[in-house]
N, C-alpha and C positions, 0 to 999 in steps of 0.2 A: 504560437499563440496570434500574430499578425495574420500570418496565413489564413486562419479560420476567420479573422473579421474582414480580410480582403476578399477571400471567398464569398462571404455571405454578404458582404455589400455589393458582389458582383452580381451574384444571383439577384439580388433584390433590384439592383438595377436593369436586369435582363428580362426579368418581371414585369417594370413599370415600362419597358420598352416595348415588349411583346402586347400588352395590354393598350399601349398608345397605338401600334401599329394594327392593332385589332378593331382598336376605335375607328383610327381612319379608313380602315378599310371597309368595315361596317358604313360609315358614312358616304364614301365613295360609291357603295354598291347601290345604297338607299339611292343616293341623288341619281344615280344612273336609271335604277327602276323609276322614279319619278317624273325624270325626262322621257324615258320610254311613253309613258303614261300618257304625258303631256302632248309628244308627238302623235301618237293614239287620237286622244282627243280632237285635235288638230285637223286631222285626215275625217274623221266622222264628221263632222262639221264642214267640211270642205265638200264630203260626197253629199252631205245633206242638202248644201246650197245647189251645190250643181245639179242634183237630180231636180231639184226646184226648180229650178230656171230651166232644165230640159224639159219636164212636163209642163209648164206653162206655156212654151213656145211651140209645144208638139203641136203640129196640125191636125191629129187624129189619135184614137184610142192605142192603136198599137204604137205610135210614137211616145205616146206618155207611160205603156205599161214597159215599154224599151228603158225609158229614162228609169223608171222607179227600179227594175232590174239590176240596171248600171250601179243605180247609188248604194243600193244592198249590196252589190257585189264588193263595190269598192268599200265598204264598210266592214266586210266580213274580212277582206284583205288585211286591212288596218289590225284588224283584231289579232288577227294571225301574225301581221311582222311583229306588233309588240310581246306576244306570247312567245313566239322565237327568241327576241332578244331576252326577254326573262329568263327562259329557260336558258339560253348561253350565259348569262350572269352567275345563275344558278351551279351552271357546271365550271365555271372556270374561278369561282371565289369558294 
């Protein structure tokens, strides 16, 4: 009888430990998603200001359009990098 009680306590403890690990795993993954999103946002803001600064200091229309193109390219690269990080997080967990 004691073996049955001991094994049921062990199963219950393992179940709670698995839930605890699962909770921490989900929390960690969500924090990493958040960090990737924050990083993406900072890169977007940086790209915006770099593009604006270059557009303001442009001497002609060609330089202004190149600055806008570079800004857009930086934003796309930021989105792609964040998407790759999130995709990697999905496959590893």
